[in-house]
C-alpha positions in Angstrom: -81.5 123.7 -58.9 -77.9 122.0 -57.7 -75.9 123.9 -55.5 -72.5 124.4 -56.6 -69.2 123.6 -54.4 -67.5 126.7 -56.1 -68.8 129.5 -58.8 -66.1 131.5 -60.3 -67.0 134.8 -61.7 -64.8 135.9 -64.5 -61.9 134.1 -66.8 -58.6 136.2 -66.7 -55.6 134.9 -65.2 -56.8 134.9 -61.5 -59.9 132.9 -62.7 -58.7 130.5 -64.6 -56.2 129.6 -61.9 -58.7 129.7 -59.2 -60.6 127.3 -61.6 -57.4 125.1 -62.0 -57.1 124.8 -58.4 -60.4 124.4 -57.7 -60.9 121.3 -60.1 -58.0 119.7 -59.0 -59.3 119.7 -55.2 -62.4 117.7 -56.9 -64.6 120.8 -56.3 -66.1 120.7 -59.8 -66.0 124.5 -60.4 -68.0 126.4 -62.8 -66.6 129.5 -64.5 -68.9 132.3 -65.7 -66.5 133.9 -68.0 -68.0 137.4 -68.1 -68.1 139.9 -71.3 -64.1 140.3 -71.3 -63.4 136.3 -72.0 -59.7 135.7 -71.0 -59.5 139.2 -69.4 -57.2 142.0 -70.4 -54.3 139.6 -71.6 -56.5 139.0 -74.5 -55.8 142.4 -75.6 -52.2 142.4 -75.0 -49.0 141.3 -77.4 -46.1 139.7 -75.9 -46.0 138.8 -72.4 -42.4 138.7 -71.0 -42.5 138.6 -67.3 -45.1 135.3 -66.6 -42.5 132.6 -65.4 -42.1 129.8 -67.4 -42.0 131.3 -70.8 -38.2 132.6 -71.3 -39.0 133.7 -75.0 -42.2 135.7 -73.9 -45.7 134.3 -75.0 -48.5 136.3 -76.8 -51.5 137.0 -74.1 -54.4 135.0 -76.2 -52.5 132.4 -76.8 -51.4 132.4 -72.8 -54.9 132.7 -71.7 -55.7 129.7 -74.1 -53.5 127.7 -72.7 -54.4 128.3 -69.0 -58.2 127.8 -70.0 -57.7 124.5 -71.4 -55.4 123.3 -68.1 -58.1 124.4 -66.1 -60.7 122.2 -68.6 -58.2 119.1 -68.6 -59.2 119.0 -64.5 -62.6 119.1 -65.1 -63.5 123.0 -65.0 -66.6 123.8 -66.6 -66.4 127.2 -68.5 -69.7 128.8 -69.8 -70.2 131.8 -71.9 -72.5 134.0 -70.2 -72.7 137.5 -67.7 -73.5 137.4 -64.2 -76.0 140.0 -64.1 -76.8 140.2 -60.3 -75.9 138.0 -57.3 -77.6 137.8 -53.5 -75.1 137.1 -51.0 -77.7 137.9 -48.0 -78.9 133.9 -48.0 -76.7 130.9 -48.3 -76.2 129.0 -50.7 -75.6 132.2 -52.5 -77.8 132.9 -55.6 -76.1 133.9 -59.1 -78.2 135.3 -62.2 -77.6 135.2 -65.6 -79.5 135.7 -68.8 -79.1 132.3 -69.3 -80.5 131.0 -66.3 -79.9 131.1 -62.2 -77.2 129.1 -60.2 -76.3 128.5 -56.7 -73.7 127.7 -55.0 -72.0 127.3 -51.3 -68.8 129.6 -52.2 -68.3 132.4 -54.9 -64.7 133.3 -56.2 -64.6 137.0 -57.8 -62.2 137.3 -60.7 -64.2 140.1 -62.8 -61.2 142.1 -63.3 -61.4 146.0 -64.0 -61.9 147.7 -67.5 -60.5 150.2 -69.8 -61.3 153.8 -68.8 -62.6 156.4 -71.5 -61.9 160.0 -72.0 -65.2 160.8 -71.6 -65.8 162.9 -74.7 -68.6 162.6 -76.8 -66.4 162.4 -80.3 -64.5 159.2 -78.7 -67.7 157.2 -78.4 -68.8 158.2 -81.7 -65.6 157.2 -83.2 -65.1 154.1 -81.2 -64.0 151.0 -83.6 -63.6 153.9 -86.6 -60.1 155.0 -85.5 -60.6 155.4 -81.5 -59.4 151.9 -79.9 -58.7 151.0 -76.2 -56.9 147.3 -77.8 -53.4 148.1 -79.8 -53.4 144.3 -80.1 -56.9 144.0 -81.6 -56.7 147.1 -84.0 -53.1 148.0 -84.5 -52.6 145.7 -87.7 -55.1 148.4 -89.7 -52.8 151.4 -89.1 -49.8 150.3 -91.2 -47.7 153.1 -92.4 -50.2 155.6 -90.7 -49.8 158.0 -87.6 -51.4 157.3 -84.7 -51.6 158.4 -81.0 -51.6 156.7 -77.7 -53.3 158.4 -74.5 -51.5 157.8 -71.4 -48.6 157.7 -69.0 -48.4 154.5 -67.5 -46.9 150.9 -68.2 -50.1 150.0 -70.6 -49.5 153.2 -72.7 -45.7 152.9 -72.8 -46.1 148.8 -74.1 -49.0 150.2 -76.4 -47.0 152.5 -78.0 -44.1 150.5 -78.3 -46.3 147.6 -79.8 -47.7 150.2 -82.2 -44.8 151.2 -84.0 -44.6 147.6 -85.3 -47.1 149.1 -87.9 -47.4 153.2 -87.6 -45.1 155.2 -89.1 -45.6 157.7 -86.5 -46.5 157.1 -82.4 -47.3 160.4 -80.5 -47.5 159.5 -77.0 -50.1 162.5 -75.2 -50.1 162.9 -71.7 -51.8 165.6 -69.4 -48.7 165.8 -67.2 -44.9 166.2 -67.8 -44.0 163.3 -66.1 -44.5 159.9 -66.6 -46.3 157.3 -64.3 -44.7 154.4 -65.9 -41.8 152.4 -64.7 -38.4 153.5 -65.4 -37.4 150.5 -67.6 -40.6 151.3 -70.1 -40.3 154.7 -70.4 -36.6 153.8 -71.1 -37.8 151.7 -74.1 -40.2 154.1 -75.2 -38.0 156.6 -75.3 -35.4 154.7 -77.3 -37.7 154.2 -80.3 -37.4 156.5 -82.8 -40.8 155.8 -84.0 -42.4 157.4 -80.6 -42.9 161.2 -80.4 -44.1 163.0 -77.4 -46.5 165.6 -76.9 -46.7 166.3 -72.7 -49.0 168.4 -70.6 -51.4 167.9 -73.1 -55.2 166.6 -72.8 -57.5 165.3 -75.7 -60.0 168.1 -76.2 -61.9 166.1 -79.2 -61.2 163.8 -81.9 -61.9 165.0 -85.3 -63.4 163.1 -88.8 -63.6 166.1 -91.0 -67.1 164.5 -91.9 -65.6 161.0 -93.0 -66.7 159.1 -90.1 -63.1 157.9 -89.1 -60.7 159.8 -87.5 -58.4 162.2 -89.0 -57.0 163.9 -86.3 -56.9 165.1 -83.0 -57.2 168.4 -81.1 -55.1 168.7 -77.8 -55.1 171.5 -75.4 -52.1 172.4 -73.1 -52.9 172.1 -69.7 -50.5 175.0 -69.2 -51.6 177.7 -71.6 -54.8 176.0 -73.0 -53.8 176.4 -76.3 -55.2 174.2 -78.8 -53.3 172.2 -81.3 -54.6 169.9 -83.8 -52.5 166.6 -84.4 -53.4 164.6 -87.7 -53.8 161.1 -86.9 -55.7 158.4 -88.4 -56.1 156.2 -84.9 -56.2 157.0 -81.0 -55.4 154.6 -78.5 -56.5 155.2 -75.1 -54.4 154.0 -72.5 -55.4 155.7 -69.1 -56.0 153.1 -66.6 -59.5 150.8 -65.5 -62.4 150.8 -63.6 -63.2 147.6 -61.2 -66.0 145.3 -62.5 -67.9 145.9 -59.0 -71.2 147.1 -60.0 -73.0 143.9 -59.2 -71.2 143.6 -55.7 -72.2 147.4 -54.4 -74.4 147.1 -51.1 -73.5 143.6 -50.6 -69.4 143.6 -50.2 -67.0 146.1 -48.6 -65.3 148.4 -51.0 -62.5 151.1 -51.0 -63.2 154.4 -52.2 -62.0 153.6 -55.7 -64.4 150.6 -56.1 -62.0 147.8 -55.7 -63.2 145.2 -53.2 -61.4 144.9 -49.9 -60.0 141.8 -48.9 -58.1 140.3 -45.8 -56.6 137.7 -44.3 -56.0 136.7 -48.2 -59.0 136.5 -50.6 -61.8 136.8 -47.7 -64.3 139.8 -48.5 -66.5 141.0 -46.1 -69.1 138.1 -46.5 -67.7 134.9 -45.3 -67.8 132.4 -48.5 -67.2 135.2 -51.1 -63.5 135.6 -52.0 -62.2 137.9 -54.4 -58.6 137.9 -56.7 -56.8 139.7 -59.3 -57.2 143.2 -60.6 -61.1 143.4 -58.9 -59.1 143.7 -55.7 -55.5 144.8 -56.6 -55.0 148.3 -57.8 -51.3 148.5 -56.9 -49.7 145.6 -58.7 -51.7 144.7 -61.5 -50.0 142.0 -63.3 -51.1 138.8 -64.4 -48.5 136.9 -62.5 -50.2 138.4 -59.2 -53.3 137.9 -60.7 -53.0 134.3 -60.5 -51.4 134.2 -57.6 -54.3 135.4 -55.9 -56.7 133.0 -58.1 -54.3 130.4 -56.8 -54.9 131.7 -52.9 -58.9 132.1 -53.2 -59.3 128.6 -54.5 -57.5 127.6 -51.3 -59.3 129.9 -49.2 -62.5 128.5 -50.7 -61.4 125.0 -50.2 -60.6 125.8 -46.8 -63.8 127.5 -46.2 -65.8 124.2 -47.3 -63.6 121.7 -45.4 -65.0 123.9 -42.2 
């Protein structure tokens, strides 16, 4: 088994930027894409805050450009998923369903996955009216009434995007105040197609025996009163969980499961670096993820030199 200079786990903005810099440093990086090829931007619509695109760019298009740029300089990208790693000895061992790889350094850019509400009906109707991706599924709800659950920037973005298709979007949030930035709140509140159900949680997703969403039952957090809201789609936008399960017991994590990095992108194991949302629960932006991907590649290059 040949030993790689660097293997990058993940293919979002952080992973592909790391691949670009590592490739330009002649490290011949291997990128193992993971289950969510391209990361969360593949589920995003217009990206207006990534530098260099004054008119904005669609998320999937941006990721396609980043991938092509990394490949242009020699990065190898494979469609597979890392199922286990052994960081106890060097070179490090990575296992996938397709084979095993050894590498002198590893850059972890596995990102974070969307959280769900945790109610049985949500799982049952996933793909039948319940979605975590407005970009993927919004088109199917043209002229219909739908709901978005969440109170952060992602929820505001999804609600605004969905008004392009839906006749009405009801934004459901468990508190009476929102976590979203003021500019995103203002955009959402200014949209006449968006209505609000604050201080409410989703108690149940209904299908009325049709096998597809026909409404949701909301529970008021103050009074416990139940209200049925007739909608044909429910979009969940309540946050994310870092994809760090395969590193448990091997790398230091914080209380929320995010990888702890010091002095840039260095993890608790020398030669292993982390970038993007897998170690950032504060900023969570494509540009900061890309920036940390650059840092990880530079840190790995310097580690290999010494």
